VEXTORMAR-173270 format. One record per residue (C-alpha): residue in one letter; chain; x negated, y, z negated. Coordinates in steps of 0.05 Angstrom, whole numbers, m for minus. Layout:
<atoms>
> A  A  X  Y  Z
...
</atoms>
This chain:
<atoms>
> M  A  m53  2120  m225
> N  A  m68  2054  m190
> G  A  m80  2085  m122
> F  A  m24  2047  m87
> A  A  21  2109  m80
> D  A  m37  2148  m46
> H  A  m36  2099  12
> G  A  40  2094  16
> L  A  42  2026  m17
> S  A  90  1997  m69
> E  A  82  1941  m120
> D  A  150  1913  m99
> A  A  119  1890  m33
> F  A  76  1841  m73
> G  A  134  1811  m115
> E  A  179  1753  m103
> K  A  230  1762  m49
> D  A  299  1740  m67
> N  A  314  1700  m6
> L  A  245  1663  m10
> A  A  252  1650  m83
> G  A  320  1620  m73
> G  A  294  1575  m18
> L  A  238  1548  m62
> R  A  284  1536  m119
> S  A  332  1496  m77
> F  A  274  1453  m48
> D  A  258  1391  m89
> A  A  208  1337  m64
> F  A  243  1286  m110
> P  A  318  1292  m101
> K  A  358  1271  m161
> T  A  415  1222  m162
> K  A  484  1251  m155
> S  A  519  1262  m220
> T  A  577  1219  m193
> Y  A  530  1159  m187
> T  A  507  1165  m259
> R  A  574  1170  m291
> R  A  586  1116  m342
> S  A  644  1071  m336
> S  A  667  1004  m367
> S  A  669  969  m299
> G  A  597  990  m286
> G  A  576  962  m354
> Y  A  611  897  m341
> A  A  579  891  m274
> T  A  509  904  m304
> I  A  520  850  m355
> V  A  542  801  m303
> L  A  484  815  m258
> F  A  434  807  m314
> A  A  466  740  m337
> L  A  465  715  m265
> S  A  392  735  m258
> A  A  374  702  m324
> L  A  411  636  m302
> L  A  381  633  m234
> S  A  310  648  m263
> F  A  317  591  m313
> S  A  340  545  m258
> E  A  278  563  m217
> L  A  234  551  m279
> R  A  266  484  m292
> R  A  258  463  m220
> W  A  185  484  m221
> Y  A  171  445  m283
> A  A  205  380  m255
> G  A  166  387  m190
> H  A  187  360  m123
> E  A  177  290  m94
> S  A  149  273  m26
> H  A  155  205  8
> L  A  98  183  56
> F  A  96  118  95
> S  A  31  92  118
> V  A  m2  26  140
> E  A  m29  m9  79
> K  A  m102  m5  83
> G  A  m117  m44  19
> V  A  m133  m117  20
> S  A  m103  m164  m32
> H  A  m91  m238  m32
> E  A  m46  m251  m90
> L  A  25  m230  m108
> Q  A  51  m235  m179
> I  A  125  m258  m185
> N  A  164  m243  m247
> L  A  227  m283  m259
> D  A  278  m286  m314
> I  A  340  m324  m295
> V  A  393  m364  m332
> V  A  422  m424  m296
> S  A  485  m462  m321
> M  A  450  m528  m323
> Q  A  404  m566  m370
> C  A  332  m549  m367
> A  A  314  m624  m353
> D  A  359  m624  m292
> L  A  327  m564  m256
> H  A  268  m565  m207
> V  A  231  m500  m194
> N  A  174  m487  m144
> V  A  146  m438  m94
> Q  A  123  m452  m24
> D  A  92  m399  22
> A  A  78  m393  96
> S  A  6  m415  87
> G  A  31  m484  64
> D  A  9  m475  m9
> R  A  59  m502  m59
> I  A  65  m482  m133
> L  A  100  m523  m183
> A  A  130  m463  m216
> G  A  167  m507  m267
> D  A  101  m523  m302
> L  A  81  m449  m303
> L  A  146  m417  m325
> T  A  177  m425  m392
> K  A  246  m461  m399
> D  A  290  m446  m461
> P  A  358  m480  m475
> T  A  411  m427  m484
> S  A  482  m407  m470
> G  A  508  m362  m416
> S  A  556  m329  m467
> H  A  493  m302  m503
> W  A  476  m258  m440
> V  A  537  m236  m406
> D  A  611  m229  m418
> V  A  638  m253  m353
> D  A  711  m232  m369
> K  A  689  m159  m382
> G  A  630  m159  m333
> V  A  579  m131  m381
> F  A  513  m154  m407
> K  A  511  m163  m482
> L  A  436  m153  m497
> E  A  426  m88  m456
> E  A  471  m32  m434
> G  A  467  21  m380
> M  A  447  m22  m320
> G  A  490  11  m267
> I  A  474  43  m201
> E  A  456  110  m235
> E  A  401  76  m274
> Q  A  374  43  m212
> E  A  373  111  m176
> R  A  338  144  m234
> D  A  283  90  m233
> T  A  265  114  m163
> H  A  237  181  m187
> V  A  163  188  m207
> G  A  173  222  m273
> H  A  221  171  m298
> V  A  180  112  m273
> L  A  117  136  m306
> G  A  153  150  m370
> E  A  183  80  m372
> V  A  116  50  m356
> R  A  82  84  m415
> S  A  136  65  m464
> S  A  153  m7  m439
> K  A  121  m71  m465
> R  A  99  m119  m412
> K  A  131  m181  m439
> F  A  198  m216  m435
> K  A  247  m214  m491
> R  A  260  m271  m537
> T  A  315  m321  m522
> P  A  373  m314  m567
> K  A  377  m373  m616
> L  A  434  m422  m613
> G  A  482  m432  m672
> R  A  477  m495  m714
> R  A  536  m529  m681
> E  A  529  m495  m612
> Q  A  508  m538  m554
> A  A  463  m511  m499
> S  A  502  m501  m436
> A  A  448  m466  m393
> C  A  374  m461  m384
> R  A  334  m396  m385
> I  A  272  m397  m336
> Y  A  226  m338  m344
> G  A  153  m319  m336
> S  A  104  m294  m286
> L  A  63  m331  m234
> E  A  11  m317  m180
> G  A  24  m332  m108
> N  A  m5  m317  m40
> K  A  15  m248  m13
> V  A  48  m277  46
> Q  A  122  m297  65
> G  A  146  m350  18
> D  A  207  m383  m16
> F  A  226  m391  m89
> H  A  270  m449  m99
> I  A  312  m472  m159
> T  A  344  m538  m144
> A  A  372  m598  m181
> R  A  327  m655  m203
> G  A  318  m708  m146
> H  A  344  m661  m90
> G  A  304  m622  m40
> Y  A  237  m652  m56
> Q  A  222  m726  m53
> E  A  178  m742  m113
> L  A  167  m807  m149
> T  A  178  m776  m218
> N  A  243  m742  m202
> Q  A  305  m783  m213
> H  A  369  m771  m174
> L  A  417  m726  m215
> D  A  490  m741  m213
> H  A  529  m690  m172
> S  A  580  m676  m226
> F  A  525  m640  m266
> F  A  512  m591  m212
> N  A  528  m517  m230
> F  A  485  m464  m198
> S  A  522  m405  m231
> H  A  467  m359  m254
> I  A  447  m294  m288
> I  A  387  m256  m261
> N  A  355  m212  m318
> E  A  292  m198  m280
> L  A  261  m208  m210
> S  A  205  m165  m189
> F  A  139  m169  m153
> G  A  75  m142  m179
> P  A  57  m119  m249
> L  A  113  m132  m299
> F  A  152  m72  m321
> P  A  216  m97  m353
> S  A  244  m28  m363
> I  A  244  m10  m290
> Q  A  308  m34  m254
> N  A  304  m73  m189
> P  A  361  m88  m143
> L  A  374  m158  m171
> D  A  362  m142  m244
> K  A  424  m154  m288
> T  A  466  m187  m235
> Y  A  504  m252  m242
> A  A  542  m303  m197
> V  A  594  m353  m217
> T  A  619  m414  m179
> E  A  662  m473  m196
> Q  A  638  m518  m140
> N  A  583  m568  m150
> F  A  551  m561  m80
> Y  A  539  m488  m72
> K  A  481  m450  m44
> Y  A  457  m381  m61
> Q  A  407  m345  m17
> Y  A  371  m280  m29
> Y  A  327  m248  26
> C  A  279  m197  m4
> S  A  236  m148  38
> I  A  180  m125  m6
> V  A  148  m57  4
> P  A  84  m39  m34
> T  A  96  27  m71
> V  A  51  76  m106
> Y  A  83  124  m157
> T  A  36  184  m166
> R  A  36  251  m198
> S  A  m8  312  m186
> P  A  m51  330  m244
> S  A  m14  369  m299
> P  A  m41  407  m359
> H  A  16  379  m401
> P  A  m12  331  m453
> S  A  42  278  m442
> N  A  28  274  m369
> M  A  m49  260  m374
> I  A  m40  188  m399
> S  A  m19  160  m332
> T  A  m15  195  m265
> S  A  m3  135  m217
> I  A  17  63  m216
> F  A  20  10  m163
> T  A  81  m37  m157
> N  A  129  m62  m106
> Q  A  198  m45  m86
> Y  A  244  m93  m49
> A  A  311  m88  m12
> V  A  354  m150  m16
> T  A  409  m182  23
> S  A  448  m245  m2
> Q  A  496  m296  22
> S  A  529  m353  m14
> H  A  570  m412  10
> S  A  590  m484  m4
> T  A  548  m537  26
> P  A  562  m610  46
> E  A  534  m666  3
> R  A  479  m680  55
> S  A  448  m611  47
> V  A  409  m584  m15
> P  A  448  m537  m63
> G  A  413  m488  m107
> I  A  385  m417  m112
> F  A  337  m395  m59
> F  A  294  m331  m58
> K  A  261  m318  9
> F  A  211  m259  7
> D  A  172  m223  61
> I  A  116  m172  53
> E  A  122  m110  96
> P  A  57  m83  125
> I  A  70  m11  100
> L  A  55  28  39
> L  A  103  76  9
> T  A  73  133  m32
> I  A  120  173  m74
> Q  A  84  234  m102
> E  A  109  287  m150
> Q  A  79  354  m138
> R  A  85  421  m173
> S  A  70  488  m141
> G  A  26  541  m171
> F  A  48  593  m225
> M  A  40  651  m176
> A  A  89  617  m129
> L  A  138  610  m186
> L  A  129  683  m203
> V  A  142  705  m131
> R  A  206  660  m128
> V  A  232  690  m194
> V  A  219  762  m172
> N  A  255  748  m106
> V  A  314  718  m141
> V  A  321  776  m191
> S  A  310  830  m140
> G  A  360  798  m92
> V  A  414  792  m144
> L  A  405  864  m168
> V  A  404  892  m98
> G  A  462  849  m73
> G  A  502  865  m136
> G  A  492  940  m128
> W  A  514  938  m57
> S  A  575  898  m76
> Y  A  592  945  m133
> Q  A  586  1005  m88
> L  A  629  973  m33
> V  A  683  956  m84
> G  A  682  1028  m109
> W  A  688  1055  m40
> A  A  745  1009  m23
> R  A  780  1030  m90
> E  A  771  1104  m71
> V  A  799  1094  m1
> M  A  860  1055  m28
> S  A  874  1108  m81
> G  A  869  1164  m29
> R  A  919  1129  15
> Q  A  968  1120  m41
> K  A  961  1192  m61
> R  A  976  1216  10
> K  A  1035  1172  13
> S  A  1064  1197  m53
> E  A  1062  1272  m30
> G  A  1125  1298  5
> V  A  1166  1361  23
> L  A  1233  1377  m9
> H  A  1284  1402  41
> G  A  1345  1446  29
> N  A  1391  1384  29
> G  A  1352  1356  m30
> S  A  1320  1299  9
> L  A  1247  1283  2
> Q  A  1207  1272  67
> D  A  1134  1259  78
> E  A  1091  1312  108
> D  A  1072  1266  164
> E  A  1144  1264  190
</atoms>
């Protein structure tokens, strides 16, 4: 009826051939994962939980590191021109205030009668430090860790914002308590050149008509340094000599401190965080110090001597923070690395477990001989 038969044709020739249909059915452009790989197991579930927990932990660590930023230290020649240097001092000496003579003399020959510019308050050393325990009574936490923390930009800027630029009050003496020491504190301006800061006894070291010779039995240069800094006063920032003390029982004794001052700028890159917009940089000075102390003969001048020198370099400590896209790239790399590495490790462990189980199975198989003994097939 359709005319195919007249020409010797059959409709079966136009249908699907079995071999071709089978080949097309077996072909798949997107091969599926083997069923053995998708089998659920308790070990696989635990491994997944561990990988996700590790990824979350590392991602949080990257986020916290990005938020804290990173610091860079840059040394350069100081290009700014300044002629004055502020000196901040807060020291307690175990002598009467009337028996102490304080002044500053620099390399240019200028001499400052610091005793007239600084404040002197009668006090007692026991109000400031417990020598037997070696701790300061008014403040705590003045160890090496606190000094190291004050070298970071974030902590320094935070302390500057919260600190008050003034010295604390001198503790009051009791009604029947006698003053056994003198507190000398305040700030004064000097030339920004090499200089010396001296604390000596009245009538010793400088020949002046108004000074009377002090009897040697009253000499006692044991002292407590609460603050020694150069530049703007930031009492909350710890310096190398802050909260240190020295005790001697000898009358003729000399303490020498050599300070090497480095102008320093703490700066932070602009941040959208509201608390970081108040202050982004401060200019101050750091210093390194070496000291020596020894007894002196009666012909020499005992006392406390601070010798300081200005280094011709500028240290810039800058806190920077990378962009958000860089953070996103690092987080993606961390998560993908953990997942890929964890997957490989899991597969290697599974392969090693299958190899070990196969060996044990082969060793357990044997042949039973007529005498009743069991012998491995390998033998």
